[in-house]
ChimeraX commands (.cxc) that place a marker at each C-alpha (Angstrom):
marker #1 position -0.05,0.04,-0.02 radius 0.5
marker #1 position 1.17,3.17,-0.70 radius 0.5
marker #1 position 0.10,7.04,0.70 radius 0.5
marker #1 position -0.47,9.73,-1.67 radius 0.5
marker #1 position -0.86,13.22,-0.79 radius 0.5
marker #1 position -3.13,15.43,-2.76 radius 0.5
marker #1 position -2.65,19.20,-2.06 radius 0.5
marker #1 position -4.06,22.19,-3.36 radius 0.5
marker #1 position -7.68,21.09,-3.06 radius 0.5
marker #1 position -10.74,23.49,-3.00 radius 0.5
marker #1 position -12.63,23.36,0.41 radius 0.5
marker #1 position -15.50,21.70,-1.08 radius 0.5
marker #1 position -13.79,19.11,-2.19 radius 0.5
marker #1 position -15.44,15.69,-0.74 radius 0.5
marker #1 position -14.34,11.82,-0.25 radius 0.5
marker #1 position -16.21,11.05,-2.94 radius 0.5
marker #1 position -14.76,13.48,-5.11 radius 0.5
marker #1 position -11.20,11.98,-4.68 radius 0.5
marker #1 position -12.41,8.67,-4.95 radius 0.5
marker #1 position -13.93,9.61,-8.43 radius 0.5
marker #1 position -10.80,10.84,-9.46 radius 0.5
marker #1 position -8.60,8.24,-8.20 radius 0.5
marker #1 position -10.72,4.95,-8.57 radius 0.5
marker #1 position -9.74,4.85,-12.18 radius 0.5
marker #1 position -6.15,3.64,-11.44 radius 0.5
marker #1 position -6.75,0.83,-8.98 radius 0.5
marker #1 position -8.10,0.01,-5.91 radius 0.5
marker #1 position -8.33,2.65,-3.07 radius 0.5
marker #1 position -7.62,1.56,0.80 radius 0.5
marker #1 position -8.68,4.81,1.73 radius 0.5
marker #1 position -9.19,8.70,1.60 radius 0.5
marker #1 position -8.81,11.16,4.31 radius 0.5
marker #1 position -9.85,14.76,3.77 radius 0.5
marker #1 position -7.83,16.62,6.45 radius 0.5
marker #1 position -9.90,19.43,8.60 radius 0.5
marker #1 position -9.01,21.89,11.31 radius 0.5
marker #1 position -10.58,21.43,14.87 radius 0.5
marker #1 position -13.58,23.45,13.40 radius 0.5
marker #1 position -14.34,20.82,10.94 radius 0.5
marker #1 position -13.10,23.47,8.23 radius 0.5
marker #1 position -11.06,21.59,5.63 radius 0.5
marker #1 position -7.37,22.61,5.15 radius 0.5
marker #1 position -7.11,21.91,1.61 radius 0.5
marker #1 position -5.52,18.61,1.12 radius 0.5
marker #1 position -6.30,14.85,1.78 radius 0.5
marker #1 position -4.61,11.48,1.91 radius 0.5
marker #1 position -5.09,8.64,-0.36 radius 0.5
marker #1 position -4.08,5.50,-0.02 radius 0.5
marker #1 position -3.74,3.12,-2.83 radius 0.5
marker #1 position -3.78,-0.47,-2.50 radius 0.5
marker #1 position -0.40,-0.90,-4.78 radius 0.5
marker #1 position 2.36,1.01,-5.64 radius 0.5
marker #1 position 1.58,1.04,-9.78 radius 0.5
marker #1 position -1.70,2.22,-8.95 radius 0.5
marker #1 position -0.13,5.26,-6.92 radius 0.5
marker #1 position 2.75,5.86,-9.71 radius 0.5
marker #1 position -0.49,5.64,-12.50 radius 0.5
marker #1 position -2.58,8.05,-10.45 radius 0.5
marker #1 position 0.14,10.63,-10.11 radius 0.5
marker #1 position 1.32,10.32,-13.78 radius 0.5
marker #1 position -2.44,10.64,-14.88 radius 0.5
marker #1 position -3.62,13.30,-12.72 radius 0.5
marker #1 position -0.74,15.51,-11.84 radius 0.5
marker #1 position -1.49,19.00,-13.70 radius 0.5
marker #1 position -5.41,18.23,-13.54 radius 0.5
marker #1 position -7.84,20.16,-11.88 radius 0.5
marker #1 position -10.49,18.70,-9.13 radius 0.5
marker #1 position -13.62,21.39,-8.39 radius 0.5
marker #1 position -11.40,24.17,-10.59 radius 0.5
marker #1 position -8.08,23.67,-8.48 radius 0.5
marker #1 position -4.87,22.12,-9.93 radius 0.5
marker #1 position -4.42,19.34,-7.68 radius 0.5
marker #1 position -0.63,18.97,-6.23 radius 0.5
marker #1 position 0.36,15.15,-6.03 radius 0.5
marker #1 position 3.06,13.36,-4.14 radius 0.5
marker #1 position 3.91,9.97,-2.65 radius 0.5
marker #1 position 3.65,10.67,1.40 radius 0.5
marker link #1:1,2 radius 0.2
marker link #1:2,3 radius 0.2
marker link #1:3,4 radius 0.2
marker link #1:4,5 radius 0.2
marker link #1:5,6 radius 0.2
marker link #1:6,7 radius 0.2
marker link #1:7,8 radius 0.2
marker link #1:8,9 radius 0.2
marker link #1:9,10 radius 0.2
marker link #1:10,11 radius 0.2
marker link #1:11,12 radius 0.2
marker link #1:12,13 radius 0.2
marker link #1:13,14 radius 0.2
marker link #1:14,15 radius 0.2
marker link #1:15,16 radius 0.2
marker link #1:16,17 radius 0.2
marker link #1:17,18 radius 0.2
marker link #1:18,19 radius 0.2
marker link #1:19,20 radius 0.2
marker link #1:20,21 radius 0.2
marker link #1:21,22 radius 0.2
marker link #1:22,23 radius 0.2
marker link #1:23,24 radius 0.2
marker link #1:24,25 radius 0.2
marker link #1:25,26 radius 0.2
marker link #1:26,27 radius 0.2
marker link #1:27,28 radius 0.2
marker link #1:28,29 radius 0.2
marker link #1:29,30 radius 0.2
marker link #1:30,31 radius 0.2
marker link #1:31,32 radius 0.2
marker link #1:32,33 radius 0.2
marker link #1:33,34 radius 0.2
marker link #1:34,35 radius 0.2
marker link #1:35,36 radius 0.2
marker link #1:36,37 radius 0.2
marker link #1:37,38 radius 0.2
marker link #1:38,39 radius 0.2
marker link #1:39,40 radius 0.2
marker link #1:40,41 radius 0.2
marker link #1:41,42 radius 0.2
marker link #1:42,43 radius 0.2
marker link #1:43,44 radius 0.2
marker link #1:44,45 radius 0.2
marker link #1:45,46 radius 0.2
marker link #1:46,47 radius 0.2
marker link #1:47,48 radius 0.2
marker link #1:48,49 radius 0.2
marker link #1:49,50 radius 0.2
marker link #1:50,51 radius 0.2
marker link #1:51,52 radius 0.2
marker link #1:52,53 radius 0.2
marker link #1:53,54 radius 0.2
marker link #1:54,55 radius 0.2
marker link #1:55,56 radius 0.2
marker link #1:56,57 radius 0.2
marker link #1:57,58 radius 0.2
marker link #1:58,59 radius 0.2
marker link #1:59,60 radius 0.2
marker link #1:60,61 radius 0.2
marker link #1:61,62 radius 0.2
marker link #1:62,63 radius 0.2
marker link #1:63,64 radius 0.2
marker link #1:64,65 radius 0.2
marker link #1:65,66 radius 0.2
marker link #1:66,67 radius 0.2
marker link #1:67,68 radius 0.2
marker link #1:68,69 radius 0.2
marker link #1:69,70 radius 0.2
marker link #1:70,71 radius 0.2
marker link #1:71,72 radius 0.2
marker link #1:72,73 radius 0.2
marker link #1:73,74 radius 0.2
marker link #1:74,75 radius 0.2
marker link #1:75,76 radius 0.2
marker link #1:76,77 radius 0.2
view
């Protein structure tokens, strides 16, 4: 399993949005949209992919693409 850091997200981005974007590349183990203590999103998330090849494919394909009007920043965490 490998963890991807997904940055520069719009504050309204949901777990379902991320699952929809990353699911074409392989099995998703979990998605965590990071929020502050008040429940406001901080603009980044972690997506755990089932295997390394799925993570690498997602990074190659999604780097520089937009989700909810913002260009995602992707890296292995």
